[in-house]
gemmi code that builds the backbone of each chain (N, CA, C; Angstrom):
import gemmi

chains = {
    "A": [
        ("MET", (0.847, -1.189, 0.000), (0.000, 0.000, 0.000), (0.883, 1.240, 0.000)),
        ("GLU", (0.522, 2.167, -0.806), (1.378, 3.331, -0.964), (0.803, 4.526, -0.214)),
        ("ARG", (1.483, 4.933, 0.837), (1.041, 6.065, 1.630), (1.098, 7.355, 0.825)),
        ("ARG", (2.020, 7.384, -0.117), (2.244, 8.641, -0.841), (1.063, 9.061, -1.693)),
        ("LEU", (0.215, 8.109, -2.084), (-0.943, 8.483, -2.900), (-1.763, 9.568, -2.192)),
        ("VAL", (-2.046, 9.334, -0.928), (-2.837, 10.287, -0.161), (-2.140, 11.646, -0.100)),
        ("LEU", (-0.854, 11.605, 0.167), (-0.123, 12.870, 0.286), (0.056, 13.562, -1.065)),
        ("ARG", (0.264, 12.755, -2.105), (0.420, 13.368, -3.436), (-0.873, 14.041, -3.876)),
        ("LEU", (-1.993, 13.371, -3.619), (-3.262, 13.981, -4.023), (-3.540, 15.227, -3.184)),
        ("ARG", (-3.232, 15.138, -1.923), (-3.411, 16.305, -1.035), (-2.554, 17.486, -1.524)),
        ("THR", (-1.315, 17.186, -1.891), (-0.410, 18.229, -2.391), (-0.928, 18.814, -3.701)),
        ("HIS", (-1.399, 17.934, -4.577), (-1.940, 18.378, -5.867), (-3.157, 19.278, -5.652)),
        ("TRP", (-4.034, 18.850, -4.775), (-5.244, 19.618, -4.468), (-4.878, 20.988, -3.903)),
        ("ARG", (-3.903, 20.982, -3.008), (-3.491, 22.250, -2.389), (-2.880, 23.188, -3.423)),
        ("ALA", (-2.124, 22.622, -4.343), (-1.510, 23.442, -5.390), (-2.586, 24.089, -6.264)),
        ("ILE", (-3.643, 23.337, -6.542), (-4.734, 23.899, -7.344), (-5.469, 24.979, -6.548)),
        ("CYS", (-5.639, 24.729, -5.263), (-6.356, 25.695, -4.410), (-5.653, 27.050, -4.369)),
        ("GLY", (-4.344, 27.017, -4.301), (-3.638, 28.284, -4.113), (-4.031, 28.892, -2.787)),
        ("GLU", (-4.517, 30.113, -2.825), (-4.920, 30.797, -1.598), (-6.372, 30.518, -1.219)),
        ("ARG", (-7.042, 29.770, -2.071), (-8.465, 29.510, -1.797), (-8.660, 28.321, -0.865)),
        ("ASP", (-9.845, 28.211, -0.305), (-10.151, 27.073, 0.557), (-10.396, 25.811, -0.242)),
        ("TYR", (-10.954, 25.971, -1.443), (-11.332, 24.812, -2.256), (-10.880, 24.992, -3.694)),
        ("SER", (-10.669, 23.884, -4.345), (-10.458, 23.933, -5.785), (-11.733, 23.443, -6.463)),
        ("SER", (-11.768, 23.615, -7.777), (-12.939, 23.225, -8.550), (-12.610, 21.994, -9.385)),
        ("PHE", (-13.625, 21.198, -9.661), (-13.409, 20.051, -10.547), (-12.987, 20.513, -11.939)),
        ("ALA", (-13.325, 21.748, -12.283), (-12.905, 22.271, -13.578), (-11.387, 22.361, -13.674)),
        ("GLU", (-10.758, 22.386, -12.527), (-9.302, 22.498, -12.494), (-8.615, 21.143, -12.337)),
        ("VAL", (-9.403, 20.109, -12.223), (-8.833, 18.765, -12.079), (-8.705, 18.143, -13.458)),
        ("ASP", (-7.494, 17.882, -13.845), (-7.230, 17.294, -15.157), (-6.622, 15.908, -14.951)),
        ("PRO", (-7.405, 14.858, -15.164), (-6.873, 13.510, -14.968), (-5.586, 13.258, -15.744)),
        ("ALA", (-5.459, 13.888, -16.903), (-4.248, 13.689, -17.710), (-3.016, 14.260, -17.024)),
        ("ALA", (-3.246, 15.219, -16.136), (-2.124, 15.851, -15.448), (-1.752, 15.114, -14.161)),
        ("MET", (-2.499, 14.072, -13.865), (-2.224, 13.319, -12.642), (-2.298, 11.813, -12.933)),
        ("PRO", (-1.497, 11.372, -13.917), (-1.595, 9.983, -14.369), (-1.245, 8.963, -13.290)),
        ("ASN", (-0.424, 9.355, -12.341), (-0.040, 8.407, -11.285), (-0.987, 8.457, -10.087)),
        ("MET", (-2.046, 9.225, -10.223), (-3.013, 9.327, -9.126), (-4.439, 9.049, -9.564)),
        ("TRP", (-4.790, 9.516, -10.758), (-6.191, 9.504, -11.153), (-6.805, 8.104, -11.113)),
        ("GLY", (-6.022, 7.097, -11.403), (-6.556, 5.736, -11.388), (-7.166, 5.350, -10.060)),
        ("SER", (-6.654, 5.905, -8.984), (-7.146, 5.576, -7.644), (-8.128, 6.611, -7.128)),
        ("CYS", (-8.524, 7.519, -7.986), (-9.396, 8.622, -7.550), (-10.858, 8.392, -7.921)),
        ("PHE", (-11.715, 9.141, -7.261), (-13.131, 9.162, -7.611), (-13.690, 10.543, -7.296)),
        ("ALA", (-14.795, 10.860, -7.924), (-15.433, 12.162, -7.704), (-16.868, 11.942, -7.252)),
        ("LEU", (-17.243, 12.651, -6.205), (-18.610, 12.591, -5.691), (-19.313, 13.909, -5.944)),
        ("GLU", (-20.545, 13.829, -6.411), (-21.341, 15.043, -6.576), (-22.163, 15.268, -5.317)),
        ("VAL", (-22.153, 16.486, -4.850), (-22.792, 16.811, -3.575), (-24.041, 17.668, -3.748)),
        ("ILE", (-23.962, 18.663, -4.635), (-25.082, 19.606, -4.781), (-26.384, 18.853, -5.073)),
        ("GLY", (-27.365, 19.081, -4.218), (-28.652, 18.399, -4.377), (-28.663, 17.019, -3.755)),
        ("HIS", (-27.497, 16.580, -3.304), (-27.394, 15.238, -2.705), (-26.539, 15.316, -1.447)),
        ("GLU", (-26.735, 16.366, -0.693), (-25.875, 16.612, 0.470), (-25.923, 15.467, 1.482)),
        ("GLU", (-27.073, 14.842, 1.599), (-27.210, 13.761, 2.584), (-26.634, 12.446, 2.072)),
        ("ASP", (-26.537, 12.334, 0.791), (-26.064, 11.070, 0.230), (-25.444, 11.319, -1.157)),
        ("PRO", (-24.236, 11.871, -1.178), (-23.574, 12.181, -2.452), (-23.455, 10.931, -3.333)),
        ("PHE", (-23.337, 11.149, -4.625), (-23.208, 9.989, -5.504), (-21.979, 10.106, -6.396)),
        ("PHE", (-21.564, 8.970, -6.901), (-20.336, 8.895, -7.693), (-20.570, 9.408, -9.106)),
        ("ARG", (-19.732, 10.354, -9.503), (-19.832, 10.902, -10.845), (-18.672, 10.477, -11.739)),
        ("ALA", (-17.579, 10.108, -11.169), (-16.423, 9.709, -11.971), (-15.505, 8.848, -11.121)),
        ("ALA", (-14.717, 8.036, -11.781), (-13.778, 7.189, -11.041), (-12.658, 6.746, -11.970)),
        ("GLY", (-11.501, 6.544, -11.387), (-10.354, 6.097, -12.158), (-10.382, 4.602, -12.411)),
        ("ASP", (-9.530, 4.170, -13.297), (-9.512, 2.769, -13.708), (-9.168, 1.808, -12.576)),
        ("GLU", (-8.301, 2.253, -11.683), (-7.835, 1.365, -10.624), (-8.912, 1.162, -9.556)),
        ("ILE", (-9.529, 2.237, -9.157), (-10.484, 2.141, -8.046), (-11.708, 1.310, -8.442)),
        ("VAL", (-12.094, 1.370, -9.699), (-13.298, 0.616, -10.082), (-13.052, -0.889, -10.112)),
        ("THR", (-11.787, -1.279, -10.124), (-11.523, -2.717, -10.101), (-11.804, -3.323, -8.734)),
        ("TYR", (-12.005, -2.492, -7.739), (-12.272, -2.992, -6.391), (-13.757, -3.057, -6.064)),
        ("VAL", (-14.591, -2.709, -7.018), (-16.029, -2.744, -6.733), (-16.683, -3.837, -7.571)),
        ("PRO", (-17.679, -4.495, -6.991), (-18.279, -5.642, -7.665), (-19.325, -5.288, -8.715)),
        ("SER", (-19.736, -4.043, -8.738), (-20.762, -3.626, -9.692), (-20.493, -2.180, -10.080)),
        ("PRO", (-21.140, -1.708, -11.130), (-20.869, -0.339, -11.585), (-20.989, 0.686, -10.459)),
        ("LEU", (-20.035, 1.578, -10.457), (-19.934, 2.555, -9.375), (-20.639, 3.868, -9.705)),
        ("ILE", (-20.485, 4.284, -10.942), (-20.979, 5.611, -11.326), (-22.503, 5.676, -11.226)),
        ("GLY", (-22.950, 6.754, -10.599), (-24.389, 6.947, -10.443), (-24.940, 6.393, -9.154)),
        ("THR", (-24.114, 5.659, -8.428), (-24.596, 5.095, -7.162), (-24.314, 6.063, -6.013)),
        ("PRO", (-25.151, 6.040, -4.986), (-24.904, 6.907, -3.822), (-23.889, 6.256, -2.886)),
        ("VAL", (-23.284, 7.052, -2.046), (-22.291, 6.501, -1.113), (-22.934, 5.500, -0.155)),
        ("SER", (-24.237, 5.686, 0.114), (-24.911, 4.773, 1.041), (-25.036, 3.362, 0.475)),
        ("ALA", (-24.798, 3.227, -0.826), (-24.917, 1.907, -1.443), (-23.720, 1.018, -1.144)),
        ("TRP", (-22.672, 1.631, -0.587), (-21.425, 0.873, -0.408), (-21.160, 0.604, 1.058)),
        ("THR", (-21.040, -0.657, 1.364), (-20.896, -1.094, 2.750), (-19.425, -1.064, 3.173)),
        ("PRO", (-19.199, -1.010, 4.485), (-17.812, -0.902, 4.966), (-17.010, -2.190, 4.884)),
        ("ASP", (-17.456, -3.131, 4.064), (-16.624, -4.297, 3.796), (-16.030, -4.216, 2.390)),
        ("THR", (-16.056, -2.998, 1.842), (-15.445, -2.750, 0.535), (-14.528, -1.532, 0.648)),
        ("LEU", (-13.538, -1.483, -0.222), (-12.621, -0.339, -0.201), (-13.376, 0.963, -0.427)),
        ("ILE", (-14.281, 0.944, -1.396), (-14.973, 2.188, -1.720), (-15.904, 2.586, -0.563)),
        ("GLY", (-16.454, 1.588, 0.116), (-17.327, 1.867, 1.255), (-16.605, 2.561, 2.387)),
        ("VAL", (-15.422, 2.075, 2.722), (-14.682, 2.730, 3.812), (-14.113, 4.073, 3.347)),
        ("ALA", (-13.795, 4.161, 2.057), (-13.213, 5.404, 1.549), (-14.186, 6.577, 1.619)),
        ("VAL", (-15.470, 6.286, 1.515), (-16.467, 7.370, 1.537), (-17.201, 7.457, 2.871)),
        ("SER", (-16.789, 6.650, 3.821), (-17.525, 6.589, 5.082), (-17.453, 7.897, 5.875)),
        ("HIS", (-16.496, 8.744, 5.545), (-16.358, 10.006, 6.268), (-16.818, 11.201, 5.426)),
        ("ALA", (-17.575, 10.918, 4.387), (-18.001, 12.000, 3.494), (-18.781, 13.082, 4.252)),
        ("ARG", (-19.655, 12.665, 5.138), (-20.449, 13.657, 5.881), (-19.557, 14.501, 6.786)),
        ("ASP", (-18.544, 13.882, 7.357), (-17.630, 14.645, 8.217), (-16.909, 15.718, 7.404)),
        ("VAL", (-16.492, 15.360, 6.195), (-15.793, 16.327, 5.344), (-16.738, 17.463, 4.961)),
        ("LEU", (-17.977, 17.118, 4.658), (-18.953, 18.161, 4.309), (-19.228, 19.067, 5.496)),
        ("ARG", (-19.268, 18.475, 6.677), (-19.570, 19.270, 7.866), (-18.401, 20.179, 8.241)),
        ("LYS", (-17.194, 19.636, 8.164), (-16.031, 20.402, 8.597), (-15.421, 21.234, 7.474)),
        ("GLY", (-15.673, 20.826, 6.233), (-15.195, 21.616, 5.097), (-13.700, 21.582, 4.884)),
        ("VAL", (-13.069, 20.543, 5.373), (-11.614, 20.413, 5.200), (-11.289, 18.976, 4.784)),
        ("PRO", (-10.110, 18.776, 4.200), (-9.714, 17.415, 3.804), (-9.605, 16.492, 5.016)),
        ("MET", (-9.956, 15.250, 4.801), (-9.805, 14.254, 5.861), (-9.211, 12.988, 5.266)),
        ("SER", (-8.218, 12.488, 5.950), (-7.564, 11.261, 5.507), (-7.723, 10.197, 6.581)),
        ("HIS", (-8.008, 8.998, 6.156), (-8.181, 7.908, 7.107), (-7.421, 6.670, 6.653)),
        ("GLY", (-6.961, 5.973, 7.618), (-6.313, 4.697, 7.354), (-6.718, 3.720, 8.425)),
        ("ASP", (-7.079, 2.540, 8.038), (-7.517, 1.544, 9.017), (-7.544, 0.206, 8.295)),
        ("GLU", (-8.245, -0.720, 8.872), (-8.441, -1.987, 8.179), (-9.916, -2.327, 8.171)),
        ("PHE", (-10.293, -3.115, 7.195), (-11.670, -3.590, 7.151), (-11.654, -5.056, 6.761)),
        ("MET", (-12.762, -5.693, 6.999), (-12.878, -7.116, 6.687), (-13.756, -7.288, 5.462)),
        ("LYS", (-13.191, -7.897, 4.432), (-13.999, -8.162, 3.247), (-15.016, -9.249, 3.554)),
        ("ILE", (-15.995, -9.356, 2.680), (-17.067, -10.320, 2.906), (-16.539, -11.751, 2.941)),
        ("ASP", (-15.385, -11.964, 2.307), (-14.804, -13.308, 2.318), (-13.876, -13.519, 3.516)),
        ("GLY", (-13.832, -12.532, 4.420), (-13.032, -12.690, 5.626), (-11.621, -12.149, 5.529)),
        ("THR", (-11.229, -11.685, 4.366), (-9.883, -11.145, 4.192), (-9.754, -9.802, 4.903)),
        ("ARG", (-8.689, -9.657, 5.676), (-8.419, -8.358, 6.301), (-7.666, -7.478, 5.312)),
        ("VAL", (-8.085, -6.260, 5.221), (-7.499, -5.345, 4.239), (-7.119, -4.033, 4.921)),
        ("LEU", (-5.886, -3.608, 4.709), (-5.455, -2.296, 5.195), (-5.689, -1.276, 4.090)),
        ("TYR", (-6.152, -0.106, 4.477), (-6.406, 0.896, 3.444), (-5.989, 2.284, 3.927)),
        ("LEU", (-5.753, 3.152, 2.982), (-5.556, 4.577, 3.226), (-6.459, 5.318, 2.262)),
        ("SER", (-7.106, 6.354, 2.760), (-8.014, 7.092, 1.879), (-7.984, 8.568, 2.223)),
        ("ILE", (-8.462, 9.343, 1.305), (-8.568, 10.787, 1.547), (-9.776, 11.325, 0.797)),
        ("LEU", (-10.445, 12.279, 1.410), (-11.545, 12.994, 0.770), (-11.235, 14.487, 0.825)),
        ("LEU", (-11.366, 15.148, -0.305), (-11.021, 16.561, -0.416), (-12.234, 17.356, -0.891)),
        ("PRO", (-12.586, 18.427, -0.193), (-13.743, 19.220, -0.616), (-13.454, 20.026, -1.884)),
        ("MET", (-14.439, 20.059, -2.773), (-14.315, 20.803, -4.030), (-15.474, 21.799, -4.119)),
        ("SER", (-15.244, 22.871, -4.832), (-16.296, 23.871, -4.957), (-16.254, 24.512, -6.332)),
        ("ASP", (-17.434, 24.675, -6.915), (-17.509, 25.351, -8.215), (-17.521, 26.866, -8.063)),
        ("ASP", (-18.027, 27.357, -6.937), (-18.098, 28.810, -6.758), (-17.090, 29.325, -5.735)),
        ("GLY", (-16.279, 28.433, -5.204), (-15.254, 28.842, -4.250), (-15.751, 28.926, -2.820)),
        ("GLU", (-17.034, 28.746, -2.623), (-17.581, 28.862, -1.271), (-18.362, 27.629, -0.839)),
        ("THR", (-19.285, 27.204, -1.702), (-20.125, 26.061, -1.362), (-19.464, 24.771, -1.852)),
        ("ILE", (-19.431, 23.795, -0.999), (-18.851, 22.519, -1.425), (-19.818, 21.845, -2.386)),
        ("SER", (-19.349, 21.611, -3.592), (-20.210, 21.021, -4.618), (-19.845, 19.573, -4.918)),
        ("GLY", (-18.716, 19.148, -4.415), (-18.304, 17.774, -4.665), (-17.140, 17.389, -3.787)),
        ("LEU", (-16.794, 16.137, -3.840), (-15.640, 15.638, -3.099), (-14.753, 14.867, -4.061)),
        ("LEU", (-13.481, 15.129, -3.971), (-12.494, 14.348, -4.717), (-11.866, 13.379, -3.721)),
        ("GLY", (-11.874, 12.119, -4.068), (-11.336, 11.126, -3.139), (-10.341, 10.205, -3.803)),
        ("ALA", (-9.624, 9.500, -2.973), (-8.699, 8.481, -3.470), (-8.506, 7.454, -2.377)),
        ("ALA", (-8.206, 6.259, -2.784), (-7.965, 5.196, -1.800), (-7.112, 4.113, -2.429)),
        ("ASN", (-6.313, 3.498, -1.597), (-5.619, 2.281, -2.010), (-5.549, 1.338, -0.823)),
        ("CYS", (-5.169, 0.102, -1.095), (-5.233, -0.890, -0.030), (-4.335, -2.071, -0.324)),
        ("ARG", (-4.198, -2.903, 0.686), (-3.521, -4.190, 0.483), (-4.088, -5.181, 1.496)),
        ("ALA", (-4.129, -6.411, 1.071), (-4.645, -7.452, 1.956), (-3.600, -7.815, 2.994)),
        ("VAL", (-4.062, -8.164, 4.186), (-3.170, -8.626, 5.245), (-3.127, -10.138, 5.179)),
        ("LEU", (-1.941, -10.657, 4.949), (-1.806, -12.112, 4.843), (-1.459, -12.688, 6.202)),
        ("GLY", (-2.132, -13.739, 6.587), (-1.896, -14.354, 7.882), (-2.542, -13.549, 8.982)),
        ("ASP", (-2.239, -13.901, 10.231), (-2.833, -13.209, 11.372), (-2.011, -12.032, 11.804)),
    ],
    "B": [
        ("MET", (-7.575, 5.636, 20.700), (-7.729, 6.108, 19.321), (-7.062, 7.480, 19.200)),
        ("ARG", (-6.313, 7.662, 18.127), (-5.613, 8.926, 17.938), (-5.979, 9.541, 16.584)),
        ("SER", (-6.032, 10.834, 16.567), (-6.223, 11.526, 15.297), (-5.359, 12.779, 15.315)),
        ("TYR", (-5.107, 13.282, 14.146), (-4.172, 14.400, 14.008), (-4.844, 15.520, 13.223)),
        ("GLU", (-4.846, 16.677, 13.834), (-5.473, 17.836, 13.217), (-4.374, 18.813, 12.825)),
        ("ILE", (-4.313, 19.145, 11.541), (-3.351, 20.149, 11.085), (-4.037, 21.507, 11.100)),
        ("GLN", (-3.379, 22.465, 11.675), (-3.907, 23.821, 11.717), (-2.920, 24.777, 11.048)),
        ("LEU", (-3.473, 25.769, 10.379), (-2.656, 26.810, 9.747), (-2.911, 28.140, 10.439)),
        ("LEU", (-1.875, 28.918, 10.566), (-2.000, 30.242, 11.167), (-2.387, 31.240, 10.075)),
        ("LYS", (-3.561, 31.835, 10.253), (-4.057, 32.814, 9.276), (-4.518, 34.052, 10.021)),
        ("GLY", (-3.846, 35.147, 9.769), (-4.228, 36.395, 10.427), (-4.167, 36.309, 11.937)),
        ("GLY", (-3.228, 35.545, 12.427), (-3.065, 35.433, 13.867), (-3.963, 34.393, 14.518)),
        ("ILE", (-4.758, 33.727, 13.704), (-5.683, 32.722, 14.255), (-5.353, 31.357, 13.675)),
        ("TRP", (-5.340, 30.369, 14.522), (-5.120, 29.001, 14.042), (-6.425, 28.441, 13.505)),
        ("GLU", (-6.410, 28.035, 12.242), (-7.609, 27.475, 11.624), (-7.357, 26.035, 11.221)),
        ("VAL", (-8.388, 25.224, 11.352), (-8.260, 23.810, 10.967), (-8.024, 23.708, 9.464)),
        ("ASP", (-7.027, 22.958, 9.098), (-6.710, 22.768, 7.682), (-7.100, 21.379, 7.201)),
        ("SER", (-6.885, 20.372, 8.019), (-7.168, 19.010, 7.582), (-7.051, 18.055, 8.765)),
        ("TYR", (-7.559, 16.849, 8.537), (-7.499, 15.812, 9.560), (-6.837, 14.554, 8.993)),
        ("PHE", (-6.039, 13.950, 9.791), (-5.437, 12.660, 9.440), (-5.589, 11.742, 10.648)),
        ("ASP", (-5.697, 10.465, 10.397), (-5.603, 9.566, 11.542), (-4.340, 8.722, 11.464)),
        ("ASP", (-3.444, 9.191, 10.635), (-2.150, 8.537, 10.496), (-1.073, 9.589, 10.798)),
        ("ARG", (-0.277, 9.313, 11.807), (0.696, 10.307, 12.257), (1.721, 10.646, 11.170)),
        ("ASP", (2.236, 9.622, 10.510), (3.266, 9.870, 9.499), (2.741, 10.762, 8.374)),
        ("SER", (1.513, 10.478, 7.945), (0.928, 11.304, 6.878), (0.738, 12.736, 7.363)),
        ("ALA", (0.270, 12.878, 8.582), (0.046, 14.220, 9.122), (1.354, 15.003, 9.223)),
        ("MET", (2.391, 14.344, 9.707), (3.664, 15.040, 9.873), (4.292, 15.375, 8.517)),
        ("SER", (4.165, 14.459, 7.563), (4.697, 14.731, 6.223), (3.973, 15.910, 5.595)),
        ("ASP", (2.656, 15.920, 5.769), (1.868, 17.011, 5.199), (2.221, 18.334, 5.885)),
        ("ALA", (2.412, 18.291, 7.179), (2.781, 19.509, 7.911), (4.139, 20.035, 7.446)),
        ("ASP", (5.058, 19.127, 7.207), (6.373, 19.542, 6.706), (6.244, 20.241, 5.353)),
        ("GLN", (5.397, 19.681, 4.495), (5.194, 20.306, 3.176), (4.585, 21.692, 3.330)),
        ("LEU", (3.631, 21.796, 4.202), (2.995, 23.105, 4.414), (3.995, 24.110, 4.974)),
        ("ALA", (4.817, 23.656, 5.893), (5.786, 24.561, 6.516), (6.792, 25.085, 5.492)),
        ("ALA", (7.014, 24.313, 4.446), (7.961, 24.731, 3.416), (7.348, 25.736, 2.439)),
        ("ASP", (6.040, 25.894, 2.503), (5.346, 26.824, 1.622), (5.495, 28.246, 2.181)),
        ("LEU", (6.108, 29.103, 1.402), (6.388, 30.466, 1.878), (5.123, 31.272, 2.153)),
        ("ARG", (3.998, 30.836, 1.564), (2.748, 31.578, 1.781), (2.132, 31.253, 3.135)),
        ("VAL", (2.612, 30.190, 3.742), (2.012, 29.743, 4.997), (2.686, 30.433, 6.188)),
        ("GLN", (1.882, 31.064, 7.015), (2.399, 31.782, 8.188), (2.867, 30.836, 9.281)),
        ("GLY", (2.101, 29.806, 9.482), (2.442, 28.865, 10.543), (1.678, 27.564, 10.394)),
        ("VAL", (2.263, 26.505, 10.883), (1.636, 25.185, 10.835), (1.788, 24.535, 12.204)),
        ("ARG", (0.752, 23.872, 12.635), (0.914, 23.052, 13.830), (0.058, 21.797, 13.706)),
        ("VAL", (0.491, 20.779, 14.418), (-0.229, 19.510, 14.405), (-0.670, 19.192, 15.831)),
        ("LEU", (-1.955, 18.935, 15.971), (-2.501, 18.543, 17.266), (-2.790, 17.050, 17.248)),
        ("GLU", (-2.320, 16.386, 18.238), (-2.623, 14.957, 18.380), (-3.709, 14.799, 19.425)),
        ("GLU", (-4.820, 14.232, 18.998), (-5.904, 13.997, 19.943), (-5.955, 12.518, 20.294)),
        ("LYS", (-5.922, 12.254, 21.565), (-6.021, 10.868, 22.042), (-7.365, 10.720, 22.732)),
        ("TYR", (-8.090, 9.733, 22.295), (-9.419, 9.516, 22.870), (-9.483, 8.139, 23.512)),
        ("ASP", (-9.846, 8.135, 24.770), (-9.989, 6.886, 25.502), (-11.468, 6.538, 25.589)),
        ("LYS", (-11.843, 5.485, 24.902), (-13.257, 5.116, 24.849), (-13.805, 4.757, 26.226)),
        ("GLU", (-13.006, 4.068, 27.000), (-13.501, 3.593, 28.295), (-13.793, 4.743, 29.253)),
        ("SER", (-12.876, 5.686, 29.284), (-13.082, 6.809, 30.203), (-13.825, 7.962, 29.539)),
        ("ASN", (-13.957, 7.874, 28.208), (-14.605, 8.924, 27.426), (-13.883, 10.264, 27.597)),
        ("ILE", (-12.573, 10.178, 27.720), (-11.774, 11.390, 27.887), (-10.864, 11.578, 26.675)),
        ("ALA", (-10.877, 12.772, 26.147), (-9.999, 13.106, 25.022), (-8.950, 14.107, 25.495)),
        ("THR", (-7.725, 13.861, 25.130), (-6.662, 14.814, 25.448), (-6.030, 15.275, 24.151)),
        ("CYS", (-5.516, 16.467, 24.166), (-4.977, 17.042, 22.939), (-3.608, 17.655, 23.215)),
        ("ASP", (-2.635, 17.302, 22.397), (-1.289, 17.855, 22.546), (-0.824, 18.433, 21.216)),
        ("VAL", (-0.136, 19.550, 21.304), (0.504, 20.087, 20.099), (1.836, 19.363, 19.930)),
        ("ILE", (1.984, 18.636, 18.836), (3.191, 17.827, 18.657), (4.120, 18.402, 17.596)),
        ("TYR", (3.684, 19.469, 16.946), (4.503, 20.052, 15.877), (4.082, 21.505, 15.698)),
        ("THR", (5.032, 22.387, 15.680), (4.717, 23.799, 15.418), (5.830, 24.425, 14.588)),
        ("ARG", (5.466, 25.079, 13.522), (6.407, 25.882, 12.729), (5.723, 27.220, 12.457)),
        ("LYS", (6.424, 28.296, 12.737), (5.857, 29.623, 12.469), (6.833, 30.457, 11.662)),
        ("ARG", (6.259, 31.251, 10.801), (7.046, 32.155, 9.970), (6.779, 33.569, 10.472)),
        ("ASN", (7.758, 34.410, 10.334), (7.592, 35.769, 10.859), (6.725, 36.651, 9.970)),
        ("GLU", (6.933, 36.483, 8.636), (6.195, 37.379, 7.756), (4.777, 36.875, 7.548)),
        ("SER", (3.921, 37.786, 7.060), (2.537, 37.432, 6.804), (2.422, 36.683, 5.504)),
        ("ALA", (1.421, 35.849, 5.429), (1.151, 35.143, 4.174), (0.421, 36.075, 3.225)),
        ("PRO", (0.899, 36.236, 2.001), (0.257, 37.151, 1.068), (-0.936, 36.518, 0.364)),
        ("GLY", (-1.632, 37.347, -0.357), (-2.650, 36.832, -1.263), (-4.062, 36.997, -0.744)),
        ("ASP", (-4.975, 37.237, -1.672), (-6.378, 37.303, -1.342), (-7.061, 36.076, -1.905)),
        ("ARG", (-8.231, 35.821, -1.392), (-8.987, 34.687, -1.902), (-9.562, 35.024, -3.266)),
        ("ARG", (-9.565, 34.000, -4.103), (-10.182, 34.157, -5.407), (-11.421, 33.288, -5.448)),
        ("LYS", (-12.280, 33.634, -6.317), (-13.497, 32.848, -6.450), (-13.624, 32.320, -7.870)),
        ("GLY", (-13.896, 31.030, -7.966), (-14.150, 30.453, -9.274), (-15.613, 30.589, -9.613)),
        ("THR", (-15.956, 30.460, -10.874), (-17.355, 30.596, -11.257), (-17.817, 29.431, -12.117)),
        ("GLN", (-16.991, 28.382, -12.193), (-17.344, 27.281, -13.071), (-18.576, 26.542, -12.563)),
        ("GLN", (-19.371, 26.075, -13.532), (-20.509, 25.237, -13.179), (-20.400, 23.947, -13.966)),
        ("THR", (-21.052, 22.941, -13.467), (-21.030, 21.612, -14.061), (-19.608, 21.162, -14.366)),
        ("ALA", (-18.714, 21.487, -13.450), (-17.317, 21.118, -13.661), (-17.115, 19.618, -13.648)),
        ("LEU", (-17.963, 18.915, -12.922), (-17.832, 17.464, -12.875), (-18.027, 16.824, -14.240)),
        ("ASP", (-18.770, 17.518, -15.096), (-19.030, 16.960, -16.412), (-17.755, 16.715, -17.199)),
        ("ARG", (-16.731, 17.498, -16.907), (-15.471, 17.309, -17.616), (-14.875, 15.938, -17.317)),
        ("LEU", (-15.134, 15.425, -16.147), (-14.533, 14.162, -15.745), (-15.337, 12.963, -16.218)),
        ("LEU", (-16.600, 13.194, -16.482), (-17.499, 12.086, -16.754), (-17.049, 11.174, -17.900)),
        ("PRO", (-16.606, 11.728, -19.033), (-16.238, 10.848, -20.139), (-15.055, 9.944, -19.814)),
        ("LEU", (-14.315, 10.273, -18.779), (-13.134, 9.481, -18.464), (-13.467, 8.283, -17.590)),
        ("THR", (-14.709, 8.206, -17.196), (-15.106, 7.130, -16.303), (-15.258, 5.825, -17.067)),
        ("ARG", (-14.736, 4.812, -16.496), (-14.906, 3.484, -17.076), (-15.276, 2.512, -15.975)),
        ("HIS", (-16.126, 1.600, -16.269), (-16.487, 0.583, -15.291), (-15.526, -0.582, -15.425)),
        ("GLY", (-15.260, -1.215, -14.333), (-14.361, -2.358, -14.391), (-14.947, -3.550, -13.684)),
        ("ALA", (-14.393, -4.680, -13.955), (-14.839, -5.880, -13.276), (-14.187, -5.943, -11.902)),
        ("ARG", (-14.784, -6.686, -11.043), (-14.242, -6.794, -9.695), (-12.877, -7.467, -9.725)),
        ("ARG", (-12.002, -6.953, -8.896), (-10.708, -7.600, -8.735), (-10.455, -7.766, -7.249)),
        ("ASP", (-10.156, -8.953, -6.854), (-9.910, -9.186, -5.438), (-8.616, -8.517, -5.021)),
        ("VAL", (-8.607, -8.070, -3.791), (-7.402, -7.454, -3.246), (-6.337, -8.517, -3.081)),
        ("LYS", (-5.151, -8.201, -3.520), (-4.063, -9.171, -3.397), (-3.029, -8.657, -2.424)),
    ],
}
model = gemmi.Model(1)
for chain_id, residues in chains.items():
    chain = gemmi.Chain(chain_id)
    for i, (resn, *xyz) in enumerate(residues, 1):
        res = gemmi.Residue()
        res.name, res.seqid = resn, gemmi.SeqId(i, " ")
        for name, pos in zip(("N", "CA", "C"), xyz):
            atom = gemmi.Atom()
            atom.name, atom.element = name, gemmi.Element(name[0])
            atom.pos, atom.b_iso = gemmi.Position(*pos), 0.0
            res.add_atom(atom)
        chain.add_residue(res)
    model.add_chain(chain)
structure = gemmi.Structure()
structure.add_model(model)
structure.setup_entities()
């Protein structure tokens, strides 16, 4: 599991923000972040504040979900999946309005223990209201006890 | 349980910048922020929460301050439907077990 993904995305987000509190999805260019975008996802918040839904996702992160991700709400994903734990703090990020990174372990439905690191970053189209969340997560299975 | 709150000094006031529950990530991020000339000050608070006693304690474990003020005013973006730019890049994939 690569800890740097979280920090690289955080650094990238901060660079886009500049002096502002939030960056906009209009400023996120997947082509400019080839070593990160695969593990990223975007949540739309406006109109779905209680249950944001997935609007975009990188190639890597979608390989960890058993069914199509785009268009589904965060509530559809249980904490026995990488994407479920990665978005489990979405409400906290919306409430506090700042990036939050989490790392822990979860148990997959097949009993496999998995360590993960994730981050959620607030995004805004108008610079004030949070309109979406940019997230990323990676993980590795724990072998043995 | 421990968590780490990064705070930035803005106009003489410490404001919450981000949360980590991993110390190494928090400290690395704080170091990066401290190296940014626009940042007036950075500090990291470690919060320890004891579930049994329901007591939380907080310690400042990292502080860097700069003498000069951070320049710059806030800018406002006006983009709408910015997420639409990302949509065409989305691809669905088959499940892959964690290895």
